[in-house]
N, C-alpha and C positions, 0 to 999 in steps of 0.2 A: 332631394329625394328623401321620402319618408319610408323607413323600413321597419318591419317588426320581425323578431325571431321568436318562434314558439317551438319548444323542444321538450323531449322526455315526458310525453303524455302518458305512456304506459297503460293504454287502453287494452282491455281484454275482450274476448268474444262474449262474455257474460255481463249484462248490465249490473248485476249484483256484486261482481268481484271488486274488492277493494285493493288498493296499492298502498302499502305502509299505513294502513288504517284510514286512508282517504278515498273518496269516490273520484276516480280519474275521469269519468265521463262528465259528471256535473262540473267539476273544476275546469275541465277543458272548455266547456261551453261558456262558462263565466269569463275565463281569460279571453276567449275569442270575442265575446261580446264587448269587453272593454277595449280590446285591440281594434276591432272593427270601427268603433266610435272614433278612433284616432285617424281613420281613413288613410292607411298606409298605401304607398305605391307598389310595394313588393313585400311578400311574406316568405320568410325562410322557415322551413320545418326541418330541424336539424337532427332528426333521428330518435330512435326508441319511441316512435309514435305508438307502436303496439308493444304490449308486454309479452304476448304469446304468439304473435305472427299469424293469428287466425283470420280467415276470410271475413268473419263477422266484425272483427275489430276494424278492418280497413273500410268496410261499408259504412260504419259509424264515422270513422275519421274523415272519409271523403265528404260525407254530408256535412259534418261540422265545419271543415275548412272551406266548403263551398259558400259559406256566408260572406267570405271576403270577396270584394269586387276586384281586388288586385290579383296579379299572378301569384301563384304559390309554387315555390321550388322546394322539393323535398329531397332528402338524402337519408338512406337507411342507417339505423344504429345496430348495435350487436343483438338487440332483442327482436329486430324486425325480420320479416320474411321479404327479401328484396324484390322478388318477382311479383308477389301480391301487392306490395306497396306500389311498384311501378305500374301495375295494372289499374290502380285506382287514382293515381296522380299523374296528370299529363306531363308534368315537368319533374323528372326524377333522376338524380345523379347517382345511379348505381355504380357506374364506372365513369366518373366525370373526366375532365371538368365540363360542367354545364354553365354557359355564360348568360349574363344579363347585361344589356348595354344601355347606358344613360350617360349623365355627366360623369358618373363613376362606371368602371367595368367590374362586374361581380362574377366570381367563378366559384361554383359549388362543386366540391369534391366528394368522392365516395370512399370513405375509410373503413367501412364495415366489411368483414370477410366471414363467410359461413364457418361456423365452428369456433370462431375466435371471440373473446370478450374484448381484448385490446384491438387497436386499429392498425391498418397497414395501407400505405400508398405504394402501388407497384411502379416500376420504371416507366411503363407505357404512359401512365397517368401523369407522372412527374415530367416526362419529356414533353407531353402536350401542354402542361402548365407552363413550362419554361418557354416554349414557343409563343404562347399567348402573351405572356408577360413581356417578352422582348419585342412584340409587334405593335405596341401602343404606348402612349405616354400619359393617359388619364390616370387619376388616382384609382386605386383598385382595392376591393375587399375579397377575401376568400372565406368560405364557410365549409365546415366538415363536422362530423360527429365527435371524433375523439380529440382530446386536448394534445397539442404538439409540444407543450411545456408542462412541467409539474405545477400543480396549483396549490400544493402545500397540505393536501388532505390524503393521508396514506391509504385510506379505504378505497379511493378511486384512482389515485396516481399509479397504483400497481397495474391498472388496465388502461394506460395511456396509448398514444400513437407509438407503435413499435418502430425502431430504427428511423428516428426522425431527422437524422443529420442532413440528408440531402434536401429535405423539405426546408429545413432551417437555412441551409446554404442558399437556396433559391430566394428566400426572403432577404438575405443579406445582399445578394446581387441585384435584385429588382426592388429598389427602394420605393417605387411607386405604390407598393402594397402598404396601405395605411392601416388596414384592419384585418385581423383573422378572428372569425367567430366560430365557436363550437358549442356543443351541448354536453351530454354524458356526465357532467360533474355535479349536477343538481345544486348549483350555487352560482351567484353572480361573482365573477372574478375579473379583475383588470390587471394585466401584466404588460410591461414595457420592454421591448427587445429591439434596440436600435431605432430605426424609423417606423417600426411596426408596433401597433397596440394590439394585444390579445385580449379578447373578451369571452369569458365563459358565460353561457346563458342559464337562467334559472328554469327549473321544471314547472310545467303547468299543473302538476299534481302535488308534489312533496319535495321539499328542499332540505339540505343539511346546513348547519352552521359551518362556517369555514374553519380550516385548520384542525379538523378532528381526526383522530385515529379510526373511529367508527362513524357510520352515518348517525348524525345527531340532529333530530328534527328541528328545523327553523320555525319558530312560532309565527313568523311573518307570513307564512303560507305560500300559495302558488303565485307565479308571476310570469311575465314575458318581458323581453327586452325591446325597447324602442330606440331607433337611431334616426337622426336627421343628418344627411350628408350634403355638404356644400360643394359647389363646383371647384372651389380652390383646394379641396382636400381636407378641409376642416370638418369636424363632426361634433354632434352632441348626442349623448345617450343617457338612458336611465331605465328604471324598471316600472312597468305598468302592472297594477294589481286589480283583481276583480272588484275590490271595494273602493276604487277611485271614484270620486264624485264627478270628476271631469278629467278628460285626457290632457296630458301636458302638451303645450305648444313649444315652439323653438325657444330655448333659453329660459323656460319656466319650469319650476319644480311644482308639479301638481300633487294633490293628495295621493298617497300610495305609490309614489315614485321615489327613486333616488335622485340626487341632484344631477343636473346636466353636466357633461364633460365636453369642453371645447378644446380641440388640439389644432393649432395653426400649422 
């Protein structure tokens, strides 16, 4: 299964509005064009799609993501207006888990809460996740907006998933969860926690160099994450950038991508 994660687009209602000095609309269209050429089977839009939660921003976002032929599953970030996002995206995990079934089982969670910058997963959502994870034996991935572990960048780690202990305990108990994907951090991150690999996704508009106290612009620019998931639970992943001359295939490092990672 081929999967693309597009996150932290920060589109506003105004076409002229910049985000950290960059054009969020143009960069998103360029990222989507590169990702579409890779022909994913599923697209994850993991939050902060809008910067201002405006109706106009979601009209633009819905049109931009409609270029994908694959299903798009969205989840809100702390900048999103959850109800407006849900109105424009048919598959939206405001209060997940929202599932995707294939050789892998995917579960998209809703960690954003109105008025909070950090994230939270309530007991009802965690109970549902626990039941789903206990009812199957396929390899699984989870996706949400907020990082469940620190990524080593103080400027964003102060706004991580709050009270993550029960979520982490579920991962320790249900070892079929091979991957946890998130947005929010504006950088590509790989963390290993037991049987689970955590992957932070890069923003489609502006990213920070890792390990910084303050947001420090990454000159490599916008990107999205690609993954190829094998039925045996192995996977490969890398970054796809708008300036790629070709999309990467399985096990190939294409221009503008990071190297693939395979985990048996």
